[in-house]
C-alpha positions as CSV (number, residue, x, y, z in Angstrom):
1,M,-16.7,-26.5,25.8
2,E,-14.2,-26.4,23.0
3,L,-12.5,-24.1,20.4
4,F,-9.3,-22.5,18.7
5,I,-6.7,-19.7,17.6
6,P,-3.9,-17.8,15.3
7,G,-0.7,-15.9,15.3
8,N,3.0,-15.4,15.5
9,S,5.3,-12.4,16.2
10,M,3.6,-9.2,15.2
11,D,6.9,-7.8,14.0
12,Q,7.2,-10.4,11.2
13,P,6.4,-9.2,7.7
14,I,3.6,-11.3,6.1
15,A,2.2,-11.6,2.6
16,V,-1.4,-12.4,2.8
17,P,-2.8,-15.0,0.3
18,E,-5.9,-13.7,-1.6
19,R,-8.0,-16.4,0.1
20,F,-7.3,-14.7,3.5
21,A,-8.6,-11.3,2.4
22,T,-10.1,-8.9,4.8
23,A,-13.5,-9.8,6.0
24,A,-16.6,-7.9,5.0
25,P,-18.4,-5.9,7.7
26,S,-20.7,-7.9,9.9
27,P,-24.0,-7.1,11.5
28,I,-23.6,-10.1,13.9
29,V,-20.4,-10.7,15.9
30,E,-19.1,-13.0,18.5
31,L,-16.4,-11.7,21.0
32,R,-14.7,-14.9,22.2
33,Q,-12.4,-15.1,25.2
34,Y,-10.5,-18.3,25.8
35,T,-8.7,-19.4,28.9
36,L,-5.9,-21.8,27.9
37,K,-3.6,-24.2,29.7
38,R,-0.4,-22.6,30.9
39,G,2.1,-22.1,28.0
40,E,-0.4,-23.2,25.3
41,R,-1.4,-19.9,23.7
42,D,1.2,-19.9,21.0
43,T,0.3,-23.5,20.2
44,L,-3.4,-22.8,19.6
45,M,-2.7,-19.5,17.8
46,E,-0.3,-21.3,15.4
47,L,-2.9,-24.0,14.7
48,F,-5.7,-21.5,14.3
49,E,-3.7,-19.5,11.8
50,R,-2.6,-22.6,9.8
51,K,-5.9,-24.5,9.8
52,F,-8.9,-22.5,11.1
53,V,-8.6,-19.2,9.3
54,E,-9.2,-20.7,5.9
55,G,-11.5,-23.3,7.2
56,Q,-13.9,-20.8,8.8
57,Q,-13.8,-18.4,5.9
58,H,-14.7,-21.3,3.5
59,A,-17.8,-21.9,5.8
60,G,-18.9,-18.3,5.4
61,I,-17.5,-17.1,8.8
62,R,-15.9,-13.5,8.7
63,L,-12.8,-13.2,11.0
64,H,-12.4,-9.8,12.4
65,G,-9.2,-10.2,14.6
66,E,-7.2,-12.5,16.8
67,F,-5.4,-11.2,19.8
68,R,-3.1,-11.9,22.7
69,D,-4.5,-10.4,26.0
70,L,-1.4,-8.4,27.3
71,N,-2.5,-8.9,30.9
72,D,-3.1,-12.6,30.9
73,P,-0.5,-14.9,29.1
74,D,-3.1,-17.7,29.0
75,R,-6.0,-15.7,27.4
76,F,-6.7,-15.7,23.7
77,V,-9.3,-13.3,22.4
78,W,-10.8,-13.2,18.8
79,L,-13.7,-11.8,16.9
80,R,-15.8,-13.5,14.2
81,G,-18.8,-12.2,12.3
82,F,-21.6,-13.3,10.1
83,A,-23.7,-11.9,7.2
84,G,-26.9,-12.2,9.3
85,F,-28.4,-14.0,12.3
86,D,-29.6,-17.0,10.2
87,D,-26.3,-17.2,8.5
88,R,-24.6,-17.7,11.9
89,S,-26.2,-21.1,12.5
90,R,-25.6,-22.3,8.8
91,A,-22.0,-21.2,8.9
92,L,-21.2,-22.7,12.4
93,E,-22.8,-25.9,11.4
94,S,-20.8,-26.0,8.2
95,F,-17.5,-25.6,10.1
96,Y,-18.1,-27.6,13.2
97,Y,-19.5,-30.6,11.3
98,G,-17.0,-30.3,8.6
99,D,-13.6,-32.0,7.9
100,V,-11.2,-29.2,9.1
101,W,-12.7,-29.1,12.7
102,K,-13.0,-32.7,12.9
103,A,-9.5,-33.3,12.1
104,Q,-8.1,-30.6,14.4
105,R,-10.6,-30.6,17.2
106,Q,-8.6,-32.9,19.6
107,A,-5.4,-30.8,19.2
108,A,-7.3,-27.5,19.7
109,N,-9.3,-28.7,22.8
110,A,-6.1,-30.1,24.4
111,T,-4.8,-26.5,24.8
112,M,-8.1,-25.1,26.5
113,V,-9.4,-24.8,30.0
114,D,-12.5,-22.8,29.0
115,S,-14.0,-21.5,25.7
116,D,-17.5,-20.5,26.9
117,N,-16.8,-16.8,27.7
118,V,-18.6,-15.6,24.6
119,L,-20.7,-12.5,23.9
120,L,-23.2,-12.6,21.0
121,L,-23.4,-9.0,19.7
122,E,-24.7,-6.9,17.0
123,S,-23.1,-3.9,15.3
124,V,-24.1,-0.4,16.6
125,Q,-22.9,1.0,13.2
126,K,-25.5,0.6,10.5
127,D,-22.9,-0.6,7.9
128,G,-21.8,-3.4,10.1
129,F,-18.8,-4.1,12.3
130,T,-15.3,-4.1,10.9
131,L,-11.8,-3.3,12.1
132,A,-10.4,-3.5,8.6
133,G,-8.0,-0.6,7.9
134,R,-8.3,0.4,11.5
135,M,-6.2,-2.2,13.2
136,N,-3.6,-0.8,15.5
137,A,-0.6,-2.1,17.4
138,L,-2.8,-2.1,20.5
139,V,-6.6,-2.5,20.5
140,V,-8.4,-1.9,23.7
141,A,-11.9,-3.4,24.1
142,T,-14.0,-2.0,26.9
143,I,-17.0,-4.0,28.1
144,Y,-19.7,-2.0,29.8
145,L,-22.4,-4.0,31.5
146,L,-25.6,-1.9,31.7
147,R,-28.7,-2.1,33.9
148,A,-31.0,-2.4,30.8
149,P,-30.6,-3.3,27.2
150,V,-28.5,-0.9,25.2
151,D,-30.9,1.4,23.5
152,D,-30.5,4.6,21.4
153,G,-30.5,6.7,24.5
154,F,-27.3,5.1,25.7
155,T,-25.6,5.1,22.3
156,R,-26.4,8.8,21.9
157,F,-25.1,9.5,25.4
158,F,-21.9,7.6,24.6
159,A,-21.5,9.4,21.2
160,D,-22.1,12.8,22.6
161,R,-20.6,12.7,26.1
162,V,-18.1,9.9,26.3
163,E,-16.4,9.6,23.0
164,P,-15.4,13.4,22.6
165,V,-13.5,13.1,25.9
166,M,-11.8,9.9,24.8
167,R,-10.8,11.5,21.5
168,A,-9.5,14.6,23.2
169,T,-7.3,12.6,25.5
170,G,-5.8,10.5,22.7
171,A,-8.1,7.4,22.0
172,A,-9.0,6.6,18.5
173,S,-12.5,5.2,18.4
174,L,-12.7,2.1,16.1
175,A,-16.1,0.4,16.5
176,E,-19.1,-0.3,18.8
177,L,-21.1,-3.5,19.6
178,R,-24.0,-4.3,21.9
179,T,-25.7,-7.5,23.1
180,L,-27.9,-9.2,20.6
181,H,-31.0,-10.3,22.5
182,A,-31.9,-13.3,20.5
183,P,-31.9,-17.1,21.4
184,N,-28.6,-18.8,20.7
185,N,-29.3,-20.4,17.3
186,F,-26.2,-22.7,17.6
187,P,-26.6,-24.1,21.2
188,A,-23.7,-26.4,20.7
189,L,-21.5,-23.4,21.5
190,P,-22.7,-21.6,24.6
191,V,-22.9,-17.8,24.9
192,R,-23.2,-15.5,27.9
193,E,-27.0,-14.8,28.4
194,G,-28.9,-12.3,30.6
195,E,-26.4,-9.5,30.2
196,N,-26.7,-6.1,28.6
197,A,-23.2,-5.4,27.1
198,F,-21.9,-2.5,25.2
199,V,-18.4,-3.0,23.8
200,W,-16.3,-0.1,22.7
201,F,-13.0,-0.7,20.7
202,A,-10.3,1.9,20.6
203,G,-6.9,1.8,18.9
204,Y,-3.4,3.0,19.9
205,G,0.0,3.0,18.2
206,S,1.7,1.6,21.2
207,R,1.2,0.7,24.9
208,A,2.9,4.1,25.7
209,Q,0.2,6.0,23.7
210,Y,-2.5,4.1,25.7
211,E,-0.9,5.0,29.0
212,S,-0.6,8.6,27.9
213,H,-4.3,8.5,27.1
214,R,-5.1,7.1,30.5
215,G,-3.0,9.8,32.2
216,R,-4.7,12.6,30.3
217,R,-8.1,11.2,30.8
218,S,-7.6,11.0,34.6
219,Q,-6.6,14.6,34.8
220,S,-9.4,15.8,32.4
221,K,-12.1,17.9,34.0
222,L,-14.5,16.9,31.3
223,W,-13.9,13.2,32.2
224,S,-14.5,14.1,35.9
225,A,-18.0,15.3,34.9
226,V,-18.8,12.4,32.5
227,E,-17.6,9.5,34.5
228,P,-20.3,9.6,37.1
229,E,-22.9,9.9,34.5
230,L,-21.5,6.8,32.6
231,A,-21.4,5.0,36.0
232,S,-25.1,5.6,36.5
233,W,-25.8,3.3,33.5
234,L,-23.7,0.5,34.7
235,I,-24.1,-2.5,37.1
236,A,-20.3,-3.1,37.5
237,E,-16.9,-1.6,36.7
238,P,-16.0,-1.7,33.0
239,I,-14.0,-4.7,31.9
240,V,-11.0,-3.6,29.9
241,L,-9.1,-5.9,27.6
242,E,-5.7,-4.8,26.3
243,L,-5.2,-6.7,23.1
244,E,-2.1,-7.2,20.8
245,P,-3.2,-8.3,17.3
246,T,-1.5,-11.4,15.8
247,A,0.8,-11.0,12.8
248,G,-1.9,-12.6,10.6
249,T,-4.5,-10.2,12.0
250,L,-2.3,-7.1,11.2
251,A,-1.6,-8.4,7.8
252,R,-5.3,-9.0,7.0
253,H,-6.8,-5.9,8.7
254,G,-4.1,-3.3,9.3
255,Q,-3.7,-0.2,7.3
256,G,-1.5,-1.9,4.8
257,F,1.0,-0.2,2.4
258,S,0.1,-0.1,-1.3
259,F,2.8,1.7,-3.1
260,R,1.6,4.8,-5.1
261,L,3.1,8.1,-6.1
262,D,-0.1,10.0,-6.6
263,Q,-1.2,10.2,-3.0
264,T,-2.1,13.9,-2.3
265,G,-2.8,16.0,0.8
266,D,-3.3,19.4,2.2
267,V,-1.0,22.2,3.2
268,H,-2.3,21.9,6.8
269,D,-1.6,18.2,7.0
270,F,1.3,18.8,9.4
271,D,-0.1,21.7,11.4
272,F,-0.6,19.3,14.4
273,L,3.1,18.7,14.8
274,A,4.0,22.3,15.6
275,G,5.7,22.5,18.9
276,S,8.0,20.3,21.1
277,W,7.6,16.5,21.7
278,T,9.1,13.7,23.6
279,G,8.6,10.1,22.9
280,V,10.1,6.5,22.3
281,S,11.8,5.3,19.2
282,R,11.7,1.6,18.4
283,K,14.1,0.3,15.7
284,L,14.8,-2.9,14.1
285,V,18.4,-3.9,14.8
286,K,18.8,-5.7,11.4
287,R,16.6,-4.7,8.5
288,G,15.6,-7.0,5.6
289,V,16.9,-10.4,7.1
290,G,13.6,-11.5,8.9
291,S,14.9,-10.3,12.4
292,H,12.6,-9.7,15.3
293,E,15.2,-8.0,17.5
294,W,14.2,-4.4,18.3
295,E,15.9,-1.7,20.3
296,S,14.1,1.1,22.1
297,F,15.4,4.5,23.0
298,P,14.0,8.0,24.0
299,L,13.6,10.9,21.5
300,E,13.0,14.6,21.7
301,C,12.0,16.8,18.9
302,R,10.8,20.3,17.8
303,N,8.6,21.1,14.7
304,R,8.4,24.5,13.1
305,Q,6.3,25.7,10.2
306,L,7.9,28.1,7.7
307,L,6.7,30.1,4.6
308,G,3.1,30.1,5.7
309,G,3.1,26.3,6.3
310,V,4.4,25.1,2.9
311,V,7.6,24.1,4.7
312,N,7.8,22.1,7.8
313,V,11.1,21.4,9.6
314,E,11.5,18.7,12.3
315,E,14.6,18.6,14.5
316,I,15.0,15.4,16.3
317,S,17.6,14.1,18.9
318,F,18.0,10.8,20.5
319,P,19.8,11.5,23.9
320,T,21.1,8.0,24.3
321,K,22.4,7.6,20.8
322,A,25.2,9.2,18.8
323,F,23.1,10.9,16.1
324,S,20.3,13.4,15.6
325,G,18.4,14.3,12.4
326,V,16.2,16.7,10.5
327,S,13.0,16.0,8.4
328,L,12.4,18.6,5.8
329,R,8.8,18.6,4.5
330,T,7.7,20.8,1.5
331,F,4.3,21.1,0.0
332,D,3.8,21.4,-3.8
333,T,0.8,23.7,-3.9
334,E,0.2,22.7,-7.6
335,R,0.4,19.0,-7.1
336,K,-1.1,19.1,-3.6
337,Q,1.6,16.7,-2.3
338,W,4.2,16.6,0.4
339,S,7.8,15.6,-0.2
340,I,9.7,14.5,2.9
341,H,13.5,14.4,3.0
342,W,15.6,13.0,5.9
343,V,19.2,13.9,6.8
344,D,21.1,12.9,10.0
345,S,24.3,13.9,11.6
346,R,26.1,10.6,10.9
347,N,26.7,11.4,7.2
348,G,25.0,14.8,6.4
349,R,23.4,13.4,3.3
350,L,19.9,14.3,2.2
351,Q,18.1,11.1,1.6
352,P,15.7,10.4,-1.4
353,P,12.3,11.8,-0.6
354,V,9.0,10.0,0.0
355,A,5.8,11.8,-1.3
356,G,2.2,11.8,-0.3
357,G,-0.3,13.2,2.0
358,F,-3.0,12.6,4.6
359,E,-6.6,11.2,4.3
360,G,-8.3,11.8,7.6
361,D,-5.9,11.1,10.5
362,V,-3.4,8.8,8.5
363,G,-0.8,10.1,6.2
364,L,0.9,7.8,3.7
365,F,4.0,8.7,1.8
366,Y,6.0,6.5,-0.7
367,G,9.3,6.6,-2.4
368,E,12.3,4.5,-3.7
369,D,15.7,4.2,-1.9
370,V,18.6,1.7,-1.6
371,D,19.2,-0.2,1.7
372,A,22.7,-1.7,2.0
373,G,22.9,-1.9,-1.8
374,R,19.4,-3.4,-2.2
375,P,16.8,-1.3,-4.0
376,V,13.8,-0.9,-1.9
377,K,10.4,0.7,-2.0
378,A,10.0,2.9,1.0
379,A,6.9,3.9,3.0
380,F,6.2,6.4,5.9
381,R,3.0,6.2,7.8
382,W,1.9,9.1,10.1
383,A,-1.1,8.8,12.5
384,R,-2.7,11.7,14.4
385,M,-3.8,10.2,17.8
386,G,-5.7,13.1,19.2
387,P,-4.2,16.5,20.0
388,N,-1.2,15.2,22.1
389,D,-0.1,12.0,20.6
390,A,1.2,10.9,17.2
391,R,2.9,7.8,15.6
392,W,5.3,7.5,12.8
393,E,6.4,4.3,11.1
394,Q,8.9,3.4,8.3
395,A,8.6,0.3,6.3
396,F,10.7,-1.1,3.3
397,S,9.6,-3.6,0.7
398,Y,12.4,-5.7,-0.9
399,D,10.1,-7.4,-3.4
400,D,8.6,-4.6,-5.3
401,G,5.8,-3.8,-2.9
402,R,4.4,-7.4,-2.4
403,T,5.4,-7.5,1.3
404,W,6.5,-4.9,3.7
405,E,8.8,-4.9,6.8
406,T,8.3,-2.1,9.3
407,N,11.9,-1.3,10.6
408,W,11.3,1.9,12.6
409,A,8.5,3.3,14.6
410,M,8.4,6.4,16.9
411,D,5.5,7.4,19.3
412,F,5.3,11.0,20.2
413,Q,3.7,12.8,23.1
414,R,3.4,16.6,23.2
415,R,5.7,18.2,25.8
416,A,3.7,20.0,28.4
417,Q,4.2,23.8,28.3
418,G,6.8,25.0,30.6
419,T,8.9,21.9,30.7
420,V,12.5,21.9,29.6
421,G,14.1,19.3,27.3
422,V,17.2,18.8,25.3
423,M,15.8,20.7,22.3
424,A,13.4,23.2,24.1
425,T,14.2,26.9,23.7
C-alpha cells in the first residue's frame, strides 16, 4: 500500500502555529505502523510534518501523535482519529483524493516497504481518545490480542486488576483502545481484520523510568498473581511498542508551559519526595542557542520536611561533577502556593524563585530570571510517576513565553531501604 510521516529532534523547542492545534478527542482511531526502507524514516517524518499534518487536519482528520519506534529504526508509528465512523470515510476521501496527497504521494511511497499494519480501533473512554496534555518523553503502547472481542468484562478486569499494579510500579496510564468490529469503510487503505485487540498506552518521563517500572513489576507479588489471569484472556504474548514522540507531537500534545503566577497547590504536594533518591541528570550543554547537545550524569539526593510540611529541603549531589545544590521549598498557607529557591555550591547565591503548585500528579512553577545577561521566563515541571519514580524539568523562554526550551531534566528513583549512597545517613 502507501502512506506517510513527521518529526525532528525532540529536544528542539517548537512554536506551534494555531492551525496545528491539539486534536479533539476521537471515538474512532487508527494505530498505524509503517515499515520503511533503511535510513528513510527521517525523510518521511520531515515530509509528514511539513505537508501532511496541515493537509490531514484540513480534511477533518485528527492527529494524535507521531512516533519513532525505539526498537526498530525503520518503523514509524502514528495515530489519527475521526469524529465518528462515517466521518472517517469522508475525511480519508477528502485527503487521499485531494491536492496535498496527490502532489506528495510519490515522494512518500518511495520511503516505504509496507503501510498496511493498521488497527481500526474505538476508544474505551466514553469521552474519546486523546493524548493531549498527557504526552511523555516515552509512550509505551501494549497491544493485547484476545480470544474474543473486548467486552466490558475484560475492560473491568483490566481496570480493577491490571492497572493498579501498573500504577504501583511506576506506569502512568494514558488511554485505552479496542478493535472496532465494523467493515472498513475506506477499503483503499487496508486494515488488520479478524483480530480482537486491546491497546493500552502508558507514559514515562524517560527510558530509565520505564526500565525501573519493568524491574519493579517483575518483582511484584501482585503482578505474579495478575499476570496468569491476564494471559488466560490472550492468544499470544503482548506486543510492546516503545515510542519516542516527534518534536511536533510534543509541541502539539505535550504538557506545554503557559506562564502564570497564580498557580496554587497544597501543603502536601511534596510529601512524596520525602526520603533518599538516586537518578540521572540530563543537561543541555549550551542553553538558548538552539543546541541539541546533552550531557548525562548521575545524581543522589535526600528530601526532608520541616515545620509540619510547610518547608521542604532537598540536598542533591552530582558525584561526577564539581558541584552540589539545595532546593528550598516553602508553602504560603494563605496564598496556597509554593515558592522554590535554588542555591548551588559553585557560587552560594540563592536564585530567584519559581512559584506554583500541583494539579493531580503534575506540578507547574513559574518565575523570572536572567540567563547569561538575557531576561528569561523560567518554568519547573514536577511529575509524580507512582510511589518510587519522579521527574523534574527546567525550561526557559527567551521570547516572553511564546516558545520554551527545556534545558535540564532529572529522573529520580527512590533508594531501596538499607542501601548506602553518598548522601545517605
